[in-house]
C-alpha positions as CSV (number, residue, x, y, z in Angstrom):
1,X,-17.5,-60.2,61.1
2,X,-19.4,-60.2,57.9
3,X,-21.2,-57.0,56.7
4,X,-24.7,-57.5,55.3
5,X,-24.5,-57.4,51.4
6,X,-27.1,-54.5,51.5
7,X,-24.8,-52.5,53.5
8,X,-21.8,-53.1,51.2
9,X,-24.2,-52.0,48.2
10,X,-25.2,-49.0,49.7
11,X,-21.6,-48.0,50.6
12,X,-20.5,-48.6,46.9
13,X,-23.3,-46.5,45.7
14,X,-22.5,-43.6,48.0
15,X,-18.9,-43.6,46.9
16,X,-19.8,-43.6,43.3
17,X,-22.3,-40.7,43.7
18,X,-19.7,-38.6,45.4
19,X,-16.7,-39.3,43.1
20,X,-13.9,-36.7,43.1
21,X,-13.0,-34.4,40.2
22,X,-10.6,-31.7,39.2
23,X,-10.9,-28.5,37.3
24,X,-8.6,-26.4,35.5
25,X,-8.9,-23.0,33.8
26,X,-7.9,-22.1,30.4
27,X,-8.1,-19.0,28.1
28,X,-9.3,-18.4,24.7
29,X,-8.0,-15.8,22.1
30,X,-8.4,-14.6,18.6
31,X,-6.2,-12.2,16.9
32,X,-8.0,-9.7,14.3
33,X,-6.0,-8.8,11.2
34,X,-8.2,-6.8,8.8
35,X,-5.3,-5.2,7.0
36,X,-2.8,-6.9,4.7
37,X,1.0,-6.4,4.8
38,X,2.1,-4.2,1.8
39,X,5.9,-4.1,1.0
40,X,7.6,-2.0,-1.7
41,X,10.1,-3.6,-3.8
42,X,11.2,-0.7,-6.2
43,X,10.2,3.0,-6.4
44,X,8.6,4.3,-9.7
45,X,11.4,5.7,-11.8
46,X,10.6,7.9,-14.9
47,X,14.2,7.8,-15.9
48,X,16.3,10.7,-17.2
49,X,14.6,13.1,-19.6
50,X,14.9,16.4,-21.4
51,X,11.7,18.5,-20.5
52,X,10.2,21.7,-21.9
53,X,7.0,23.0,-20.5
54,X,4.6,25.0,-22.4
55,X,4.9,28.6,-20.6
56,X,1.0,28.9,-20.9
57,X,0.4,25.5,-19.4
58,X,-2.0,24.8,-22.3
59,X,-0.1,21.8,-23.7
60,X,1.3,19.0,-22.1
61,X,4.0,16.5,-23.2
62,X,3.5,13.0,-21.7
63,X,6.0,10.1,-20.6
64,X,4.3,6.7,-19.9
65,X,6.0,3.9,-17.8
66,X,4.6,0.5,-18.8
67,X,4.2,-1.7,-15.7
68,X,4.6,-4.9,-17.6
69,X,8.0,-6.7,-16.5
70,X,9.0,-7.5,-20.1
71,X,7.9,-4.3,-21.7
72,X,10.3,-2.9,-24.3
73,X,10.5,0.0,-24.4
74,X,9.5,0.6,-20.7
75,X,9.2,4.4,-21.3
76,X,7.3,5.9,-24.3
77,X,6.4,9.6,-25.1
78,X,4.0,12.0,-26.6
79,X,4.8,15.7,-27.2
80,X,2.4,18.4,-27.5
81,X,4.2,21.5,-29.0
82,X,5.6,23.7,-27.5
83,X,5.7,20.9,-24.5
84,X,8.5,18.6,-25.0
85,X,9.7,15.2,-23.4
86,X,12.8,13.5,-24.7
87,X,13.9,10.3,-23.2
88,X,17.7,10.0,-22.4
89,X,17.5,7.0,-20.1
90,X,14.6,4.6,-19.7
91,X,12.6,4.5,-16.4
92,X,11.2,1.4,-14.7
93,X,7.9,0.6,-12.9
94,X,7.4,0.3,-9.0
95,X,6.9,-3.1,-7.5
96,X,5.0,-4.1,-4.5
97,X,4.2,-7.5,-2.6
98,X,1.1,-8.2,-0.7
99,X,1.4,-10.8,2.2
100,X,-0.4,-12.1,5.2
101,X,-3.6,-11.8,3.3
102,X,-6.6,-14.5,3.6
103,X,-5.6,-17.1,1.1
104,X,-7.1,-16.8,-2.3
105,X,-8.8,-13.5,-1.3
106,X,-9.7,-10.8,-3.8
107,X,-8.0,-7.3,-3.2
108,X,-8.6,-3.8,-4.2
109,X,-6.2,-1.2,-5.0
110,X,-6.8,2.7,-4.3
111,X,-4.8,5.2,-6.5
112,X,-2.6,7.5,-4.8
113,X,-4.1,11.0,-4.2
114,X,-0.8,13.0,-4.6
115,X,-0.1,13.8,-8.3
116,X,3.0,16.1,-8.4
117,X,6.7,16.0,-8.7
118,X,8.5,19.1,-7.7
119,X,12.2,20.1,-7.3
120,X,13.8,20.9,-4.1
121,X,13.1,24.5,-3.2
122,X,10.6,24.9,-6.1
123,X,10.2,28.4,-7.2
124,X,6.8,30.2,-7.8
125,X,7.3,30.4,-11.7
126,X,9.0,27.0,-12.0
127,X,7.1,24.3,-13.6
128,X,6.4,20.9,-11.9
129,X,5.4,17.5,-13.3
130,X,1.9,15.8,-13.0
131,X,1.6,12.0,-12.3
132,X,-1.7,10.4,-13.2
133,X,-3.3,7.5,-15.2
134,X,-2.0,4.8,-12.7
135,X,-1.7,1.4,-14.2
136,X,-1.2,-1.9,-12.1
137,X,0.3,-5.1,-13.7
138,X,-0.3,-8.3,-11.7
139,X,3.0,-10.5,-11.7
140,X,2.2,-13.4,-9.5
141,X,-0.8,-15.3,-7.9
142,X,-3.8,-16.8,-9.7
143,X,-4.3,-13.7,-12.1
144,X,-0.5,-13.2,-12.9
145,X,0.3,-11.5,-16.2
146,X,-2.8,-9.5,-16.4
147,X,-3.8,-5.8,-15.8
148,X,-5.6,-5.0,-12.7
149,X,-9.2,-3.9,-13.4
150,X,-10.5,-1.3,-10.9
151,X,-14.1,-1.8,-11.8
152,X,-13.9,-5.5,-11.3
153,X,-10.9,-6.0,-8.9
154,X,-8.8,-9.0,-9.8
155,X,-5.9,-8.8,-7.6
156,X,-6.2,-12.2,-6.0
157,X,-3.9,-13.8,-3.3
158,X,-2.4,-17.1,-3.8
159,X,-2.9,-20.2,-1.4
160,X,-0.2,-18.7,0.9
161,X,-1.8,-15.2,1.0
162,X,0.5,-13.4,-1.1
163,X,0.5,-11.5,-4.5
164,X,2.8,-9.2,-6.3
165,X,2.2,-6.4,-8.8
166,X,3.9,-3.6,-10.7
167,X,2.8,0.2,-11.2
168,X,3.2,2.3,-14.1
169,X,2.0,5.8,-14.7
170,X,2.0,9.0,-16.9
171,X,4.3,11.9,-16.3
172,X,3.1,15.1,-17.8
173,X,4.6,18.5,-18.1
174,X,3.0,21.4,-16.1
175,X,-0.4,22.4,-16.8
176,X,0.1,25.8,-15.1
177,X,1.7,29.0,-16.5
178,X,5.3,29.4,-15.8
179,X,8.1,31.7,-16.7
180,X,11.1,29.6,-15.8
181,X,12.5,26.5,-17.4
182,X,12.9,23.0,-15.8
183,X,16.0,22.8,-14.0
184,X,18.7,20.1,-14.2
185,X,17.7,18.6,-10.9
186,X,15.6,15.5,-9.6
187,X,11.9,16.3,-9.2
188,X,10.3,14.0,-6.7
189,X,7.1,13.3,-4.9
190,X,5.9,10.9,-2.2
191,X,2.7,8.8,-2.8
192,X,0.5,6.6,-0.7
193,X,-0.9,3.4,-2.1
194,X,-3.7,1.5,-0.4
195,X,-4.5,-2.3,-0.9
196,X,-7.5,-3.6,1.1
197,X,-10.1,-6.4,1.1
């Protein structure tokens, strides 16, 4: 038996209109990372020194650590009698690596807020040391071999999102009155450094 052509055409149109389809669900995610990864290489080392504080705290001798990798000498000093700093062994700058930043991003550095080195069990009349005048020298990335400029930040990550820099600073004898001399021990302090977009 032959079906009329009109019936066949109607049947095909019906099948096309009611074609079968499949669906599948999927998820979408995004990871936010607004902070960079900051990794310390070396701590800041002011070396080994002889130090005498002004008992009145009026005068300060100053030791400076140069952050440049090829600096010679690394440590320099300025006395202010009766305060004295004499260098026995040279110090060395701190070093840091920034990673996982946005490629070619410009970053800013915030100075540490802590500013003293003290001995273990520091006495009331014992002088401490003051750390200030932080200096940053960029050692890798697009602006390598240049000092960091706080007023116009120039710490720039490379195409991989990384950049390295060194830190130098001044170490000064105490600016407070003291009646005890510096002891033959290590004077230490803990500092927090911030790098951000």
